[in-house]
C-alpha positions, -999 to +999 in steps of 0.1 A: -679+719+196-662+718+230-629+699+233-612+683+263-575+686+266-555+665+291-520+679+298-497+649+304-464+656+288-442+664+319-411+647+332-425+641+367-391+653+379-400+653+416-411+616+414-383+603+392-407+583+371-437+590+349-466+598+373-491+592+345-484+555+351-488+555+389-518+534+398-548+543+417-574+516+424-557+495+398-556+520+369-530+545+358-535+581+369-538+593+333-565+567+326-587+583+352-584+618+336-591+604+301-621+584+313-636+614+330-635+634+297-649+605+278-678+602+302-685+640+300-703+660+273-671+672+256-672+664+218-636+654+214-606+647+236-570+655+230-541+643+252-508+661+251-478+638+256-441+644+257-418+626+281-420+588+276-448+594+251-443+560+234-445+541+267-476+560+278-493+552+245-484+515+249-495+511+285-525+534+289-560+532+274-562+566+257-600+563+253-600+574+217-582+606+225-563+624+198-526+624+207-507+657+205-469+653+208-452+682+226-415+681+216-409+711+238-422+696+271-389+701+288-396+739+286-425+736+310-462+732+313-470+763+292-457+745+261-482+716+266-511+741+270-500+759+238-496+726+219-530+714+230-548+746+220-529+748+187-541+713+177-578+723+179-597+730+147-618+760+139-650+741+148-639+741+185-653+771+203-640+762+238-617+738+255-618+722+290-582+719+301-574+692+326-543+675+339-533+639+340-528+636+378-562+644+393-578+610+394-606+620+418-621+645+393-652+630+376-671+640+345-696+659+365-670+686+372-663+689+335-700+692+327-705+718+355-678+740+338-695+736+304-729+744+319-716+775+336-701+787+304-733+781+285-753+800+312-729+830+316-710+832+284-678+836+305-646+832+286-629+815+315-646+791+339-625+776+367-629+750+394-630+766+428-616+744+456-624+770+483-589+783+490-577+784+454-590+782+418-575+758+393-579+730+368-600+719+352-606+752+334-628+760+305-612+785+280-632+801+253-614+805+220-613+843+226-587+838+253-565+812+236-541+839+223-534+848+260-521+813+265-494+820+240-480+846+263-475+822+292-439+809+296-420+783+315-437+758+339-470+776+342-503+763+329-538+777+326-538+789+362-515+817+350-545+830+330-565+832+362-538+853+379-534+876+349-571+881+342-590+878+375-619+899+363-648+882+345-638+846+356-667+824+366-660+797+391-677+764+399-674+750+434-657+717+436-649+696+468-613+701+478-608+663+480-616+660+443-587+683+434-560+661+448-531+660+424-499+640+425-466+659+422-445+642+449-444+608+467-461+624+497-490+634+474-493+599+461-492+584+496-521+608+506-540+598+475-537+561+485-547+567+521-581+553+532-594+588+540-588+600+504-600+567+490-634+573+505-637+609+495 
Protein backbone atom coordinates (compact mmCIF):
# COMPACT_ATOMS: atom_id res chain seq x y z
CA UNK A 1 0.00 0.00 0.00
CA UNK A 2 0.95 3.61 -0.51
CA UNK A 3 -0.33 6.18 1.96
CA UNK A 4 -0.78 9.91 1.64
CA UNK A 5 0.10 12.15 4.58
CA UNK A 6 -0.99 15.78 4.81
CA UNK A 7 0.96 17.81 7.37
CA UNK A 8 -1.43 20.42 8.77
CA UNK A 9 -0.65 20.76 12.47
CA UNK A 10 1.20 24.07 12.54
CA UNK A 11 0.32 27.28 14.36
CA UNK A 12 0.50 29.53 11.25
CA UNK A 13 2.42 31.98 13.43
CA UNK A 14 3.21 34.39 10.59
CA UNK A 15 -0.46 34.65 9.66
CA UNK A 16 -1.92 34.88 13.14
CA UNK A 17 -4.77 32.49 12.31
CA UNK A 18 -5.03 28.90 11.03
CA UNK A 19 -4.00 29.04 7.39
CA UNK A 20 -5.66 25.69 6.83
CA UNK A 21 -8.98 27.58 6.98
CA UNK A 22 -8.06 30.35 4.52
CA UNK A 23 -10.26 30.07 1.48
CA UNK A 24 -9.22 29.66 -2.14
CA UNK A 25 -12.00 29.54 -4.73
CA UNK A 26 -14.50 29.07 -1.93
CA UNK A 27 -12.79 26.13 -0.22
CA UNK A 28 -10.34 25.98 2.72
CA UNK A 29 -6.71 25.42 1.76
CA UNK A 30 -6.57 22.11 3.61
CA UNK A 31 -9.60 20.86 1.69
CA UNK A 32 -7.65 21.20 -1.58
CA UNK A 33 -4.75 19.10 -0.29
CA UNK A 34 -7.04 16.35 1.01
CA UNK A 35 -9.12 16.30 -2.17
CA UNK A 36 -5.97 15.94 -4.29
CA UNK A 37 -4.91 12.85 -2.35
CA UNK A 38 -8.43 11.43 -2.47
CA UNK A 39 -8.42 11.77 -6.28
CA UNK A 40 -4.95 10.21 -6.59
CA UNK A 41 -3.97 6.54 -6.51
CA UNK A 42 -2.86 6.50 -2.85
CA UNK A 43 -4.59 3.73 -0.93
CA UNK A 44 -5.25 5.62 2.30
CA UNK A 45 -4.85 9.23 3.49
CA UNK A 46 -3.75 10.49 6.87
CA UNK A 47 -3.93 14.10 8.02
CA UNK A 48 -1.76 15.31 10.90
CA UNK A 49 -3.49 17.97 12.98
CA UNK A 50 -2.35 19.87 16.06
CA UNK A 51 -3.08 23.57 16.53
CA UNK A 52 -6.86 24.17 16.55
CA UNK A 53 -7.41 20.52 15.64
CA UNK A 54 -11.01 20.45 16.88
CA UNK A 55 -11.95 23.51 14.84
CA UNK A 56 -10.34 22.10 11.71
CA UNK A 57 -12.20 18.82 12.11
CA UNK A 58 -15.49 20.71 12.49
CA UNK A 59 -15.05 23.08 9.58
CA UNK A 60 -13.19 21.09 6.91
CA UNK A 61 -14.23 18.08 4.86
CA UNK A 62 -11.48 15.60 5.71
CA UNK A 63 -12.40 13.37 2.75
CA UNK A 64 -12.30 10.23 4.87
CA UNK A 65 -8.72 10.80 6.00
CA UNK A 66 -7.45 9.18 9.17
CA UNK A 67 -6.74 11.93 11.71
CA UNK A 68 -3.42 11.83 13.56
CA UNK A 69 -3.16 14.28 16.45
CA UNK A 70 0.32 15.71 17.03
CA UNK A 71 0.49 16.94 20.62
CA UNK A 72 4.03 18.21 19.99
CA UNK A 73 3.19 20.47 17.04
CA UNK A 74 4.67 23.49 18.82
CA UNK A 75 8.10 21.84 18.51
CA UNK A 76 8.02 22.22 14.74
CA UNK A 77 7.19 20.55 11.45
CA UNK A 78 9.52 17.63 12.11
CA UNK A 79 7.17 16.35 14.82
CA UNK A 80 4.25 16.24 12.39
CA UNK A 81 6.25 14.27 9.84
CA UNK A 82 7.31 11.84 12.55
CA UNK A 83 3.74 11.51 13.88
CA UNK A 84 2.37 10.85 10.41
CA UNK A 85 4.91 8.16 9.60
CA UNK A 86 4.53 6.54 13.02
CA UNK A 87 0.79 6.14 12.42
CA UNK A 88 1.27 3.99 9.33
CA UNK A 89 0.80 0.25 9.58
CA UNK A 90 3.22 -2.43 8.38
CA UNK A 91 1.23 -2.89 5.17
CA UNK A 92 2.28 0.59 3.95
CA UNK A 93 5.48 0.47 1.91
CA UNK A 94 5.75 4.15 0.95
CA UNK A 95 4.16 7.48 1.86
CA UNK A 96 3.54 10.58 -0.21
CA UNK A 97 4.03 13.53 2.14
CA UNK A 98 2.19 16.73 1.29
CA UNK A 99 1.40 19.93 3.15
CA UNK A 100 -1.93 21.60 3.74
CA UNK A 101 -1.16 24.94 2.12
CA UNK A 102 -0.43 24.08 -1.56
CA UNK A 103 -3.92 24.25 -3.10
CA UNK A 104 -2.70 24.30 -6.71
CA UNK A 105 -1.15 20.82 -6.52
CA UNK A 106 -3.44 18.27 -8.13
CA UNK A 107 -3.63 14.48 -7.97
CA UNK A 108 -1.56 14.15 -11.14
CA UNK A 109 1.54 15.31 -9.24
CA UNK A 110 1.00 12.70 -6.54
CA UNK A 111 0.50 10.01 -9.17
CA UNK A 112 3.65 11.11 -11.02
CA UNK A 113 5.69 10.61 -7.84
CA UNK A 114 4.19 7.15 -7.35
CA UNK A 115 4.88 6.22 -10.99
CA UNK A 116 8.49 7.41 -10.73
CA UNK A 117 8.98 5.30 -7.62
CA UNK A 118 7.46 2.24 -9.33
CA UNK A 119 9.72 2.70 -12.35
CA UNK A 120 13.00 3.48 -10.57
CA UNK A 121 12.65 1.95 -7.13
CA UNK A 122 14.04 5.18 -5.65
CA UNK A 123 13.59 5.54 -1.90
CA UNK A 124 12.92 9.28 -2.20
CA UNK A 125 11.03 10.94 -5.04
CA UNK A 126 10.63 14.71 -4.88
CA UNK A 127 8.74 17.38 -6.78
CA UNK A 128 11.19 19.53 -8.75
CA UNK A 129 10.05 23.11 -9.26
CA UNK A 130 13.08 24.13 -11.29
CA UNK A 131 15.04 26.13 -8.75
CA UNK A 132 14.31 23.90 -5.76
CA UNK A 133 12.97 20.48 -4.80
CA UNK A 134 10.28 19.98 -2.21
CA UNK A 135 6.86 18.67 -1.32
CA UNK A 136 5.12 16.58 -2.19
CA UNK A 137 7.69 13.87 -1.53
CA UNK A 138 7.44 10.10 -1.72
CA UNK A 139 9.35 8.36 1.04
CA UNK A 140 9.88 4.61 0.93
CA UNK A 141 9.68 2.80 4.29
CA UNK A 142 13.46 2.24 4.19
CA UNK A 143 14.11 5.97 4.76
CA UNK A 144 11.48 6.56 7.44
CA UNK A 145 14.06 6.06 10.24
CA UNK A 146 15.94 9.07 8.83
CA UNK A 147 12.90 11.23 9.55
CA UNK A 148 13.28 10.49 13.25
CA UNK A 149 16.60 12.33 13.19
CA UNK A 150 15.09 15.58 11.92
CA UNK A 151 14.44 18.19 14.58
CA UNK A 152 12.70 21.52 14.96
CA UNK A 153 10.81 23.25 12.20
CA UNK A 154 12.13 21.09 9.38
CA UNK A 155 10.10 18.72 7.31
CA UNK A 156 10.80 16.15 4.65
CA UNK A 157 12.92 18.64 2.69
CA UNK A 158 15.61 18.11 5.31
CA UNK A 159 15.92 14.56 3.97
CA UNK A 160 16.67 15.96 0.53
CA UNK A 161 19.50 18.08 1.90
CA UNK A 162 20.92 15.28 4.01
CA UNK A 163 20.72 12.60 1.32
CA UNK A 164 21.07 14.23 -2.11
CA UNK A 165 22.33 11.06 -3.80
CA UNK A 166 19.82 8.65 -5.22
CA UNK A 167 16.88 11.03 -5.17
CA UNK A 168 14.62 10.90 -8.21
CA UNK A 169 12.73 14.06 -9.11
CA UNK A 170 9.55 14.75 -11.03
CA UNK A 171 9.24 18.11 -12.83
CA UNK A 172 6.33 20.21 -11.60
CA UNK A 173 5.29 23.67 -12.81
CA UNK A 174 6.53 26.31 -10.33
CA UNK A 175 3.04 27.83 -10.18
CA UNK A 176 1.66 24.57 -8.81
CA UNK A 177 4.00 24.73 -5.83
CA UNK A 178 2.68 28.00 -4.43
CA UNK A 179 2.32 27.70 -0.68
CA UNK A 180 0.92 30.09 1.90
CA UNK A 181 3.09 31.10 4.85
CA UNK A 182 2.42 34.86 4.94
CA UNK A 183 -0.34 37.28 3.97
CA UNK A 184 1.73 38.26 0.93
CA UNK A 185 1.73 34.61 -0.15
CA UNK A 186 -2.03 34.48 0.25
CA UNK A 187 -2.49 37.68 -1.74
CA UNK A 188 -0.39 36.24 -4.56
CA UNK A 189 -2.42 33.04 -4.50
CA UNK A 190 -5.61 35.04 -4.94
CA UNK A 191 -4.23 37.21 -7.74
CA UNK A 192 -5.73 36.64 -11.20
CA UNK A 193 -2.35 35.52 -12.63
CA UNK A 194 -2.10 32.71 -10.09
CA UNK A 195 -5.77 31.88 -10.36
CA UNK A 196 -5.33 31.05 -14.02
CA UNK A 197 -2.15 29.02 -13.58
